[in-house]
TORRO-722963 format. One record per residue (C-alpha): residue number from 1; z, x, y. Coordinates in nm, 2 decimals, decimal comma, always signed. Layout:
REM residues N
nuti	up	east	north
NUM	Z	X	Y $
...
//
This chain:
REM residues 44
nuti	up	east	north
1	-0,38	+1,38	+0,61 $
2	-0,32	+1,11	+0,36 $
3	-0,69	+1,12	+0,25 $
4	-0,65	+1,49	+0,17 $
5	-0,35	+1,41	-0,06 $
6	-0,53	+1,14	-0,22 $
7	-0,82	+1,37	-0,31 $
8	-0,59	+1,64	-0,42 $
9	-0,41	+1,39	-0,66 $
10	-0,76	+1,27	-0,80 $
11	-0,87	+1,64	-0,84 $
12	-0,55	+1,81	-0,96 $
13	-0,24	+1,61	-0,98 $
14	-0,03	+1,90	-1,11 $
15	-0,11	+2,10	-0,81 $
16	-0,01	+1,80	-0,58 $
17	+0,33	+1,78	-0,75 $
18	+0,38	+2,16	-0,72 $
19	+0,36	+2,12	-0,34 $
20	+0,69	+1,93	-0,35 $
21	+0,85	+2,11	-0,65 $
22	+0,84	+2,44	-0,48 $
23	+0,89	+2,28	-0,13 $
24	+0,58	+2,42	+0,01 $
25	+0,52	+2,10	+0,19 $
26	+0,90	+2,03	+0,25 $
27	+1,06	+1,70	+0,16 $
28	+1,00	+1,56	+0,51 $
29	+0,64	+1,48	+0,40 $
30	+0,79	+1,23	+0,16 $
31	+0,91	+1,03	+0,47 $
32	+0,55	+0,90	+0,49 $
33	+0,52	+0,59	+0,27 $
34	+0,17	+0,66	+0,16 $
35	+0,26	+1,01	+0,05 $
36	+0,58	+0,90	-0,12 $
37	+0,38	+0,64	-0,32 $
38	+0,14	+0,91	-0,43 $
39	+0,43	+1,13	-0,52 $
40	+0,60	+0,86	-0,73 $
41	+0,27	+0,77	-0,92 $
42	+0,15	+1,12	-0,99 $
43	+0,48	+1,32	-1,03 $
44	+0,68	+1,12	-1,29 $
//
C-alpha cells in the first residue's frame, strides 16, 4: 500500500493531497508513519 502512495506522490502530488483533504482515505491512514511522512512532505 505504501508503494502505491509513493507512486501517486511522484506522479501527481496534488491528487495524493486531495485524498486526505476530502477525507476519501480518512485520517486513519495517517496513523501509518510512512503515509504520514509522505503527507507531510507533499502536502505542505
